[in-house]
N, C-alpha and C positions, 0 to 999 in steps of 0.2 A: 537228436543232436546231443552230443556230450556236453557236460559242464566244462567251462573254460579251464578249470583246474586239472582236467584230464589231458591237457595238451601233451604233456610229457609221456602220456600213455599211448601216444600214437595218432592223435588228431592231425589231419593233413592241413596244409595251408588253405586249400579250397574250403574245407570244413570250417576252419578258423574264420575265414572271411565271411562265409555264409552265416556263421553265428553272429558276427558284428553287423552284417547287412540286415538281418532280421530285427536286431535291436534298434538300429538307426531308422529303418523304414517304418517300424511300428510307432516311432515317436518316443520310445522309452529313453533313447539316447539322442540328445540334441546338441551337446557340446563335447569338445575334445577332452576336457577335464573329466567329464563323466565317463567317457569311453575308457580313459586311463584307469579310473577307479575300478571299472568292470574287469579289465584285463591285467590288473596288477600282478597276479601270480606268474604271468608269462613275459613280463616286460624285459626281463634280463636276456631273453632269447633274441639275439640280434637278427637272426635269420627271418623273423616275422615282422621286423620293422617296416619293410616295404608294404606288407599287407596292411599294417596299421595306418600307413599314410594313404593307402587307397580308401580305407574307411573314412579317413579325415576329409578326403576330397568329396566323398558322398555326403558327409555332414555339411560341408560348405555349400554344395549345390542345392541341398534341401532347405537349409536354415539361414544362410547368409544373404539371401535375396540380392539386393543391389550390389553387395560386395563379394558375390560368389566367385568372381574371376580374379580377385587380387591375390598376389603372392609376393614373397620377399624378394624374388628376383625381378619381377616385372613392375612392381609398385613399392619400391623400398620405403619411401617416405610415408606413404599411406599405411603400409603394413605396421610401421613403427607407431603411428598415431592411433590406429584403429584396433589393433590386435594385442591381447595379452599373450605374449609369446610363451610357449612351453619350454621349460628348462631342458628337458631331455630330447625334445623334437623341435629344433629352432625353426623349422619350416611349417610348424603347426601351432595352433593356439585357439583362443576363444575370442570372438568378436565382442567388443565393448558395446554396451547398450545405451548409455547416456554419455555424451561427449561435451565437455566444456574446455576445449583445447584451442589455444591461440592461433596455431598454424593449421587450421582446417578451413577450407573454402568451398563454397557452393556456387556454381554458375547455372542459371536457368536460360536456355536458348530456345528461340522460336524461329521457324522458317516462314518468311513472307511468301504468300502466294501458294501455299501448299494445297489448300482447299480448292482454289481455282484450278490449279494444275490437275488435281484428281478429277474434277468435273470435266475438264477439257480432254482428259485422257481415258474417258470411259470406253471409247472404241479402240483404244490402244493399250490394253492391259499390260503389255510387256514394259512400257514406260513407267507405269505405276509400280510394277514389281521392281524395276531397276531402282527407282527412288527409294522404295522401302528397303531394298537390299543395302543401298548406300547408307541410309540412316542407321540401320541395324548393325552393319559390319564395318564400313569404312570409318564411321565416327568412333566406334570402339577401338579400331586399330590406331587411329590418330591419338585418341585419349591415352591409350597404353604407351605410345611413343613419347608422350609428354608426362608420363608418370601419374596419370589421372585415371579415374574410372567413370564411365558414362552409362546412361540408361535412357531408353526411349520412353516417353510418357505421353499418352493421349495424342496419338497421330504424329504431329509435327513438333512436339516439345521434347527437349532433351535436358536431362539433369546431369551435371558433371560435379564430381567431388575430387578435390586435389589437396595436397598437404603443403602448399606453398603459394604465395601470391604470384610468383613468376610462372609456376606451373599452370595455374588456373587461367592466367591471361594468355599464355602460350597456346593452350588447347583451344580456348575460345577463338582466338584469331586464326588458328590453323583451320578450324571449322569454317570460319568466314572465307578463308582462302579457298577451301575445297569447294564450297557451294557457289562462291562468287567468281571463281576462276581468277583470283588475284594472287599476289605474292607479297603480302604484308610481312610475314615472318621471315621467309627466305632461309630457313634452316635446312641445309642439305641432308641432315640426318632424319628429318621428318617429312615424308612425302605427302604433299597435298594435291598432287596432280591426279586427275581422274584417269581411270583406265577402263578398258573394255566397253561395255554398253553404257557405263556412266558418262562417258565423253559426250553422248548425245543429249544428256539432260540439259535443260536451259539453265541460265544463271539464276540463282536464288539469293536473296538478301537475308541476313540474319540479325535479329535483335537479341541482346543478352543482358541479364542483370546478375551482378556478382557481389556476394557478401562473404564475410568471414574475417578471420584474423583477430577475433576479440573473444576473450574468455566469458564475457557476459552474454554471448549469443549461443545458446546450446543447440546441438544437433542431436536428436533422439533417434536411435535405431530400435525398431520394434522387434518383437520376438521372431518375426518372419524375415527380418533383415531389411525392412522398408524404412524410409526416412520420414521424419516429421520434425516439427519444432520451428522456432522463430527464424533460424538461419535460412531454412528452406523457404518459408513464407515471405520473408523480406526480399530474398533473391527474386522470387516471382513478382513481387510488387515493383522492383527496379526494372525487371524485364518489361512489365506492362508500361512503365513510364518511358522506357526506350521506344516502345511501340508508338506511344502517343506523340513523342517528339519526332519520330522518324517512321511514318507508316509505309514508306516505299524504299528506304535505303537502310543499310546496315548501321547499327549503332550499339554501343556497349556502355551501360551505366553501371557504376560500381560504388560501393560504400567507400568513404574516404580512407578508412582503415586499410583497405586493400592496397590503395595507392601508397600509403605510408610504408607498409610492409614490403611492397615491391621495391621501393627506393632503398630500404635497409638491406634487402637481399642482394641488391646490385651495387651497393656502395663500393665494394672492392672488386669482386669478380663479377663482371658484367655478362649477362646473357646476350644473345644475339640482338634482341629487341633494344636493350639498353645501349649496347655497343654501337648500334646503327642509329640511335636517336629516333626510333620508329614511332614512339608514342609521346603524346602530350596529354597531360591530365588537366582538363578544364573544370574548374570549380563550378558546380551546379546547385550550390546551396543545400538547404535542408529539406527533406521530405518527411512528412508525418505519416507514421504507420502504426495503427493500434496504440496511439498515445505515446509513441517513441519517436523522437526526432533523429533521423538518420542523415548525417552529413554525406553528401554525394559528390561524385565527379563523373564527367564523361571521358571515356578513353578515346582520344582523337588519334586515329591511325591513318586516315586518308590525308595525303599531303595537301589536297585542295581545301581541307577543312582547317588547316593550321592557321588560317587568318584569325581564328578565335583568340589566339595568343595576344593579338593587338588590343583587344578590349577586355582581357581577363582581369586586369587591375581594376577597371571601372566596375566590372560585374561583382568582384569581391567586395568592393566598397559598398555597393548597394545591398548585398547580402548582409553585411555587418550592420548597416543602418536599419534594415528591416528587422533583424534579430533584436536590436536594441530599442525598437519602436520609436525611432526618431522622426515622427511624422511632422513635427513643427516646420522644419525647413530641410533637414538633411536628406530625407528620402527623395523629396522632389528634386533637389539639386543634384543628387547622385544619379537619379533616373535621367535627367536631361543630359548630364555628362556622358552617361553610358550610351544613350541613343545617338548623340552626336558622334561619338567614337565609332559606333557600329556603322553608321551611314557613311562616314568618311573612309571606312575600310571596304565598303561594298563597291561592286562595279557600277558604272553609270546607269541610271534608270530614269524613266519619265512616266509618271502615273497620272491617270485622269480619275479624280475622285467622282463619286456619284453626283455630287453637286459642287459648284464652285465655292471656295471658302476664302473669305476676305478678298474677293476679287481674283483669286488664283484659280485658273482653269486646269493647270497641270502642276504636279509636284515633282521636282527633281532633287538630286542630292543636296545641292546648295540651298534650295528653298526649304527643304526639310530641316536642315540645320538652322536656318533663319527662324522657322516656326518654333524650334526648341528654345532659341534665344528669347523670342517674344514671350513664350510661356513661362520661362524662368523669370523674366523681368516682371511679368504680371503677378507671379506668386511671391517672389522673394523681395522685390523692390516696391511695386505699386500696391501690394496687398489686395489685388483684384482677384479674389479667389474664383469668382464666376468665370471670368475670362480664362484663367489658368486651367480650370477643369474642362472648359469648353475646348481649349486647344489640346488637352490630353486626349479627349475622346476622338477628336479629328485625327490626331497623329496615330492613334490605334487603328482607325479605319484605313489610313494610308499604309501603315506598316503591314496590314493584312494583305494588301494588294501588291506589295513589293516582292518580286521573285527572289527566292533564296533568303528572305529575312529570317534570321535565326529564331527558331520556334521557342527555345527556352527564354530568350529575351522577351519575345512577344507574350509568353505566358505570364511572366513577372510584370511586364508593362500593363497588361490588361487587369491583373490582380490589384496592382497599385492604383490604377485609374478608378477601379470599382470602389476601393476603400475611400479615396478622396471624394467620390460622388456621395457616399454615405455621409461623410462629414459635411459636404456642401449642402445636402438636403436639410440637415439639422441646423446648420448656420443660416440657411435661407429663411426658414420659418421664424427665427429669432430676429434677423435683421429686417424682414418685411414688417414685423410687428412694430419695430422702432420707426420705420419709414412712415407707417400709418400714423403713429403718435406725433411725428414731427413734420407732417406734410405741409402745414401752413408756414413753417419756417424754411422748408426746402424749396417749395414752389411759391412764386410771388405773382400777384396780380391775376392776369388771365390764366397763367399756368396753374394757379391753385384752383380756379374755377374749372379748368379743364380736367384737373386731377379728380375733383369731386364728380364731374360728369362721366369721367372715364371709367369709374367703377362699374358703370352699366355697360361698358363696352370693353370686353376682356382684352382685345388685341392692343388697343391704345393704352389701357391700364398697364399691361405687361411692359410695354415699351417705356412708359413714364416711370414705372417702378424700377426699371433697369437704370434709368437716370438717377432716381432717388438713391439707389444702393451705392452709387459712386459719389454722392454728395459729400462735401466736407462737413455738412451739418451732422452726418452720422459719424460720431467719434468712436475711438477705441475699437476699430474694426478688428485689429489683430488680437486684442484681448478677448473679443467675442469669439473669434476663430479658435483661439487656444482653449477657451472655456468649453467650447463644443468638443474639442479634441479630448479634453479631460473627461467630459461627460460620456463620451462614446468610446472610451479607451478599450473596452473589451471587444467591441465591434471592429476595431482597427487592427487587431492581431491578425497577421497574415502569414500563412505557410502554404506551400503546395502539399496537398493531401494525396496519398496513394493508398488505395484499398477501398473496401466497402464501408459506407457510412453506417 
């Protein structure tokens, strides 16, 4: 092989490409800028520019990994964000390695039922191959149509990178449309209709987690073009949370920044989703991940789920009270208001609890609301914390039995109830000590004798102690409750955690 400087002495285009091919394949040349340095003596020869671009495509395929298929024509926004464009060759350049860019987004998607489908299709390999083909090819096609790039990870997982909040939401919902045979997006320019053998595939549900739009969340591109960094990991955690909330149906959880940027992008020129009011963003509070609090939203795209709008105000109030640690009264009050609103928005139901409660054999919408009122009065008016927490636990039990009860509301409800139980346990030990000290003033005559005897009979003792706890002789109950709250302040901090402990 001749030296590149000998090009003018008769080297052919084939020999020229072979020269570059050897350098790229050996790993000596991994970037376009290095390639240009190598061939500087012949850059002025316009006739070899197509050959140089072929060498660039080889560099991309070997070293750009996840981003090997992007180009300025098919992925204009991504190209601008990810590539240091060459001055002389605008369709070539070098891939950036560390990105802290506000308009870069990552979606992590997972297909429900993939493993089960593979197990059931062991005797019908053509169906398995069809699903694999759809994941590998159709999702790439849909992603490109939305200006995004996608890659399959570990069987049924898909990673999507886009350069806009609108783009990342569009591609995620188009994937849901394709696998779910729905028409959420309805964009005539992006086909999500199955064709060929894919039409025979069953309906699959998708869960997704989307992050991005924040310069404080870097995305790292490795030497081999693979992805890593907080942006990728937090997207995976949001997808896991979507799975937890919706193990059987499609659900999309996003960082709140994605919602805010989507609204900015569509403030004037609306995309088809914004124009048709296809999406509602339901505040889902903060999720803790590796010491970072991520404000989150659920993307509500199913019209049957839009009922959540009716109690979003109450949900947001509860989130605010939890964030400010307002355990004294506000959290309990906001929780009761939220539960009441949720139940009033739900279809009629009739639930039979495991055991009757306060003489109630069944619980319906109206009786559930009444239980909330009693619990509120016990806590906020009567300062009967034992009764209030008892009602909380019963309402949790009932809520778990109600078909369609919102899983996110239930998760927060259970978390708040558990925290009040911690507080009640501390309160109980202190108030019972005071009951023992003042027993002769609380119980009179035969009752006091019974009290003393009852210490040997636990069941009677517990019943009488319950009477003692409510006695007017026990003063400053609220002060004691608040002192327990202060003493257990750290234990009362409450967030939903996502990720490994």
